[in-house]
N, C-alpha and C positions, 0 to 999 in steps of 0.2 A: 710654076705658080708665081704670081706677082710678088715682089719683095714685101710690099706693104701687107699683103695677106699672110705671108710666111711669118713675119714678125708679130702681127696682130694675134695669130693663132697661138704662138708660143706665149705671148704676154697674157692672153686670156687664161691659159693653163697656169700661169704663174701667180696671177693676182686673184686668183680665187681665194729650215735654214741649212743653210748649206751644210753645217757641221753638227748641229744640235737638233734634238727633237723640239726644243722650244728656245726662244731667245730670252736673254736676261740682260739687265743693264751691264754694259761693258763688252757685250758680244759683238757689237758693230762699231766701226770707226765713225768719225765725224762725217755727217752726210746731210744732204738737203731733205731727203725723205727715204723711207724704206717700206717694204711690204713683205710679209712672210706668211706662208700657209703650210700647215702640217697636215698633209693628206692622210698620213698613217693614222693619226689620232681621229681625224674626221671619219675614216672608214670604220673605226672600232666602236665609237660611242652610239648610244641609242638616238640622241638628237642629231649628232654629227652625221650619222648614216643618211638621214633625210636630206640634209644639205648636200651631202656627197652625191646622192641620187640625182638631185637637181643639176649639179655640175656635170655628172656623167651624161645626162640627157642633153643639156644645153651647150656644153663645151667639148667634152671628151669624145662624143660621137663624131664631131667634126674633125677632131684630131685623127681618129681612126680612119675616117673616110679620106682625108686629104693627105695624111702623112704615114698611114699604116702604123701609128704610134699608139699603143694601148696604155693610156695613163692609169687606168684602173689596175694594171698589173705592174707597170714599170716606174711610175713617178711616185716619190715619197714626200718630197718637200721642195719648196722653192723660196729663194730670197731674191727680191729685186731692190736695188738701191741706187740712188743718184748721189754721186760724189759732190763735194762742195763746189766744184766747177760746173756741175750740171750733167756730166757724163753718166750714162746709165749702164749698170752691170746687172746681169741676171745669171744666177746659178741654180740649176735644177739638179737635185739629187734623186737617185733611184737605182733600180736594178736593170740597167739598160742592156739589151741584147746587142750582139754585133750587127744583127739584121736591122735593128732600129737605128744604130749609128750610121750604117751604110745608107739607109733610106733618107736620113737627114742630110747627109752630104750630097746624095743624088738630087734631092729636092732643091738644095741650095744652088747646085750647078745649073739649074734652069733659069736662074736670075739673069737679067740682061748684062750684069757685070759680075764676074766670078773670078777670084784669084786665089790660088793656093800659096800659103806662106809657111814659114818655119821659125820657131824660137827654141834654141838650144835642143835641136833634134826632136821637138814636139810640134806636130803640124796643127795649123789652124787655117781658116780661109776668110776672105772678105766677100760679102755679097752686097751688091749695090744696084741701084736703079738709075740708069743713065738719064731717063726722062725726068727724074727728080733732082738732077744736078747735085750729086753727092760730094762735089768739090774734090774728087779724086785727082783731077788733073793738076791742081796746084798744091797737092800734098797735104791738104787739110782733112781732118776726120769729118765724117758726116755730122750734120747739125742735129739730126734726130735718127732714131732707130728705123723710122720709115724710109729714110733716105739711104741708109746703109748700115752694116753691122759686121763685126768680127765674131766668128763663131768657131768653137772647137768641141769635138767629141773625143779628143785624144786621151783625156784622163778617165780612168775607170769609174763608171757609174756617175758621170757628171756631164751635163750639157752646159757649156759656158757661152754667154753672149755679152759682148761689150761694144760700147759706142766708139771707143778709141782704141787704136792699136796698142798704145802704152798700157791701157787698162787690161787688154787681153794678155799681153806679155806678163804683166804683174800677176794676173790670175793663174796663169800657167806656172809661173815661178813659185807661187805660194801653194800650189796643188789644189786650187779651188777656193782657198780662203780669201775673202774679199779684202783687197788691199786698202790701206788708208792709215790715218793717224789715230790709234786707239788710246793714246795718252794725252790727247789735246784738252780734255775737260769739256769738249763741245759735243760729245756724243748725244744722240737723240734719246728721249725718254722711251722706255720700253715697259709696257704693262704685261703682267704675267698672271696666270692662274694654274690650277691643277691640270686642266685639260684644255690647253690652248688650241684653237682652230685657226684663227687669223690674228695677226699682230701687224700694226702699221703705225707710222709716226712721221712727223714732218717738222722741220724748222719753219716757223710761220713767215719769217722774213723772205719775201719773194715768192712764197707759195701761191698766193693769190694771182700774182703775175703769170706764174707757170700755167695756171688753169684758166686764165682770162677772167678772174674774179676781182671786182673792185669792192672789197669788204672792209667795213669799219672794224668788225670783230677781229679780223686777221691783223689789222694795223696795230691793234692793242694786245697782241698775243705774241709770246716768244716761241712756245712749242705746243704741238698738239699730238695726241696719241690715241690709238683705238685698239681695243681688245674684243675679240669674239671668242667665247669659250663655251664649254658644256658644263652644266651644273644640275645634277639631279634630273637628268632627262630633259632639261630645258636649255634654251640658248640664252646665255648671259652676255650682255653687251655693255662695255664700259668705255667711256670716252673721257679723256682728261685734257684740259687746256690750261697752260701756264701763262698767266697774264703778265703785263709789264709791271703791275703793282696790285696791292690788295683791293684798293678802291675799284679798279677796273674789273677785277674778278667778281666782286659783289654786284657791280652794275650789270655785267654779262649774265650772272645768275638770275637777276631780276628780269632781264629781257627774255631769257629762256623760259622761266616759269610763266611769264606773261603770255608768251606765244603759245605755250602748251595749254594754258587755261582758255585762251581764245579759241583754239582749234577743237578742244574737247567738246565744246557746245555747238560745233558746226554740224548741222544735220546732214549736210551734203558730203561729209567726210567719210571715206571708206571705213567700214567697221574695223578692219584689221589695223588701219592706221590709228583709229580712235583707241583701240585696245593698247597699242604700242605706247601712245602718249600717256594714257592713264596709269601705266605701269612704270613710268619714268620718275626717278628720283634725282634731285639736283642739290648738290652740296658744295660749300666753299670752305677751304682751309687756307688762310693766308692768301697767296697769289694763285692757288690751284682751284679750278672749277672742275668738279667731277659729276658726270651724268651716268646713271646706271639704270638698267632695266633687264628683266628676264621675261622671255616669251616662249610660248609653245613653238616648236619648229614649223608647224603648219602656218602660224601667223607670220613668221619670218618669210616663208616661201611665198605667201600671199602678197606681202609687201613687195618682194623682189619681182614677182611676176607682174 
């Protein structure tokens, strides 16, 4: 399999914590962004099951076909995080069989560039794509996971993926705990609820550049966070944005409310999107803008599709 496809499939499974059923403030080091999905909670809840069925159909079927990896049985949770220097790490937790670990290694060995490595008697390997010029000749780490990655299945019930060799060695040394500065005071905002399904957040500085966005909103924002949870059989979505000052937060709230009002009366708008907008609340407290809504799972899936 082409390296780009290998990494893309794994990331799709990830971005739908490594040590906890949910994340809380202080559980991650300083980072550019993070994403976390609790697949166990998603499988159990009334609303989460419907989202999980969509993931199983749209993502996990491909994993079973391409990798022989049954995420519905073996994957429990995933954390993806970009360190302050931009390097990406992914940790997948689950009950992985030896057969699954062997299949991952065998699949990686099909890459155009494959190298077995070792750190303190713990094996890992590098997979790269020579056509993508992963800079391996001059000793530099790949510029993106699509160009190359360090991968390990050596730790029990963990799949580790890192953009740099140093990150991989740190992951192995910490037994899968994401390395970084936990005491810097610059950790990202983490939203939490009783039944978390998806948690994500980002430092807004440079985030628009990462995505190719030229956004006035992001230029006036310090941090953003997202939470998708289950509440009484419905999907609860909460987004928070910490602005550079209170006036900016109030201005952004006015913009969001105005955009919602304009779209609600758009006859051409998809009914599912119209329902989503009408169930959206927008509030401001000091520099924090909070947007909340609750939807039936069917409405969420309709928007996704």
